N, C-alpha and C positions, 0 to 999 in steps of 0.2 A: 502494501499498503501503499511506504513512506518513497520508492523510488519511483512510484506511477506519481506521486502527487509533485515531486523532484521532476521529472519527463513536460510533466504540465505546466508547471512556474519557467523552466525554460523558455516553453513557446513562445508565454505569454508576457514574460519580462524583459525590459529593452537590456541590448546588449552592455555590461559595464565598461567601464572605458577607462585604460589608464592615463593620467597627464604624467611629463615626465621635463619634469625643470632641471634645465641647464648651468653650467656658473658661469661669473662674471671671466666677460671676454674669449664665451663660446657662444656654441650653436647649439639649436635645435638635430641636427644633421647628427653629433655625435652619438646619439642615441638610436641608430638606425639598425646599426645591431640588434640592438634590444627588442627592437618594434618588431623584428622580424623573428624573433625567437618567440616572442608573446601570440605570432601567427595568428588567427579567424578568431582564439574565441572571444577577443577585445575588438574595441575600436581604441586605439592607441595613437595619445597627441601626441607630439615634444616640439614647443610651439616655443619662438625666437623671444625671448626676454626684450624687454625695451633699451635699442639700441648698439644690440647685436645681431648680428646673422641677417636675414633679410628686414629685419624691425628699425634699422639705422636712420637716421636722419632725415626727415621730418621727423621726430618723436619728442614728445612727450616724457617730461622732466619730472623721474617721481620723488616726492619728499620725501615717503616712507614704506613701509612695510603693504599698508592698506590699500595706497594707492596705485603702489608693484602690481598685485595683484588683482584690482581693477582693469588693470590694462591688460595682462593675461587674459585675462576669465575676456575681456570684447578679442580677441584673436582667437576663443573657443568657438567651436562649429554649436551648433544650439545640442541640449545634452540633454538627456529624458532619465540616462540607471543611475547607477553606483558610480566610483569613483573608487579609485586609488588612486593618489596620489604618492610622485620620489622625483627626488630632490638632491641635486646634489651644489654642499657649498652655495653659495648665494642661492641658489633654487632654490638650495634645502630649507632655507632662509626663509623664501616665497612659499614653499608648498608646508608648512611649518602653521606659514599669518593665514595659506588658506586652508587649512583642517583647523583651526583654530576659533576664525572666525574672520570670517566669509559669507556670502549668500550661498554657498556649494557646502558649506562645513556638515551640513546635515545629511547627507549624501556621502560623505567619504566615509567608504569603505575597510580604505590599510593605507598603514601612512610609512614610505623607506626613505630613509633621510640618512644621506653620505656627508660625515661630519659639515651639518652644515652649521652655517657660518652667525652665531648669535651670541656672540660679546655680551651681551648686557644681563646673562643669565648669570657670567661670572661677576656683575659689579659692585653687587653687594655681598660678596663672599669675602673675608676676609684675607682668605688664604687665597684663592685668586683673582683679590683683588688689581695682583701686580702684570699677571695675563691681560686684565681687562684694558689695565694703562698704556703698557706694551702695544696692545693694539689701536688703542685711540691716538697713541703718537707717530702710528705707524699712518697712520688714515690721514693723519692733519700734516706729516711730510709728503708725503706721494702728492695730495692734494694741492699742498704749495708750489711742488710741479707741476702740475699739472696748469695752475691758476699762471706760472710764468713761462710754461709754454713748453718747458725739458722736459715733453712725450716720450724722449729713448729712457730718461731717466726715470720718470718714474713705474712706466713698465719692468727697469729693470728691477729697483724698489723693490714694485709689487710679485715679480716671480720671482726674485729669494727668497723671502717671506715663506711663500708657500713650495715651497719647495723642501721648507724643514730641514730636518736633516738629511735626507738623498741628496741623490749627484743631481746639478743643475741640470734644469732644461733645457736641451739642444730644438731650438727655434729655428725650422729652417726660413732664408729669409722671404719667403711668401707670407709664411705665419707670421712672424713679426712685422712685417707688412700690417699685415691687418688685423692686430692687435695694436699697435699704434695709429692708425684708426679708428680705434674703435675704446678706445685708452682714457678719453673725457669721461662713458657713462660709469666709471669706476667710483671715481668721486659723487656719484649720486647715489650706488648704490652704498660706498662705507655708508653716508648718510639715512639711510634707509635705515641698515642695522642696529649703527648706534641711536637711533631713535627710537629704536623697538623700547619696550616695556615692561614688567609683568611675563614676564616670560614662562618663570618661573608658576603662578597660575595657571595661565596657560595652559604649560603641558602637562600641568597635574591635572585637566580639565581632561585631554584625550579619553575615549573611551572602546579606543577598533583597533584592532592587532599592529602595532608596533612595530619595527624593525630598523636598529640604531647603525651603520657601518662605519668602523674606522680604519684609517691606519700607521703604522708603529713608526713610520720616520716623519709624518706629515708634521706640522706643528702644535707642540703640546698645546695652543689653545682652542685648538678643535680635538683635539686628543677628548683633554677636559671638559669641555661643550657634549660631547657625547657621552661621557662618561655621567655629569652630572646629569643628565636629561634621561639616563638608564634609571637615574635610580630617584626621578619624577614620574616618569610616565606609567602608567599601569599594564604589567605585564610586557614593559617592551624586552624584544630580547637585542642582542647586538648581537655580530660578530667583530670581531681584533684582526685584523691581518697585521702581523709583525714587519714581513717586509715589504710594507707598502709604504706610499706619503697619500698626499694629500690630491694627487692625480688619479688614486687606486682605479674609479671606472674607467680609467683611457688603459694605464699597467696592468690593471687583472680584473682586464675585461667581462674576460668569459668565466671568473668564481661570482666577483658581482652581478654577471648578466642573471647567472643559474639561483643567487640566492635572491632576487627582488623576483623573477620568476615561481619561489616554490612558495615567495612570502605574499603576493596576490593570490595565487590558486590554493591556497591554503587560509588566507582570508573570504575570499568567494565563496566558495564550497563552503565554508562555516556561516555565512551572510544568508544563503541562497535555503542551507538545512535547518537556521535558526527561523527564515521568515513562512519556509516552507510547514514549520515548528507551529511555527503561530497559529496556521489556519486550524490548527487540528484539535484547540484546546488546552484538555489535557500536556497536549505533546510541546505547550507554548511554558506552561508551570515546568517542566520538568526540563524544557532546556533552559531557562532563568535561573532553575534552581543549581542543574549540574553544572553551566557553563558562563561561572564567574569571568571577565576579561583580565584576573591575576593567570589562569585558567588557558585561557586563549592560549597562552605564549610563556614561556615559562623563564621568569627573567634570567642573565647574565650578569654579572655585576661583576 
């Protein structure tokens, strides 16, 4: 009976959508292999965040993450089903905001964050304040170089920080030129994430399966952000790749994509099972009792 209910539900329910958001100075094209791997089961979308990819000038300049979410949402097709969110770095911060405080938040079925840049999470913790202060200095120095027209210097400062303790990123002349053309937007990315407050409270409000990924060669800042989120988000799963840096979706794409697909499939199946069981009355009570959020994904601290 349950199998038949799920089959009927699949025929009448809109296809789940996977929205994948890229990092600063990147584009939605980075996610093409992941979209292929997700297959026809999902409507997968990798929009360009304002200022990047095909969404360059003229573009609106968001002053905060709420405005960035609005701009991303305007580039999405009309969506009617559940949503899975995936975000890397700045895209992770945008995905977090979309999942916690946006018109789409109520339809989010899962969240995957790959080293999301949410530095204000560390601002009010005495042990982490130095990490926040160091990042704020990086933002100020990078923005000063941008305001003075020193685009190459700003890009070098920016990429050196994100290399963490890993080897310097080797950029082709074409890639470097593309980044220089887009680097001004980085100032607005800094402003948006440094303006975001109440991150801990927003994280504590999450009640969807959440996967957090980090690399051991990444800046300590983002490793610490992931650790703090893991301690706050109910039932969060974590994956830490000791030999990976902040660019782990590029350098360890096969493994990262496999983790994302596994997480999305599992959350989608749990969501469908829960909704079908809610149709059955008694089944709804059983699911509500036996599948508390903390049991959906065992936390790895």
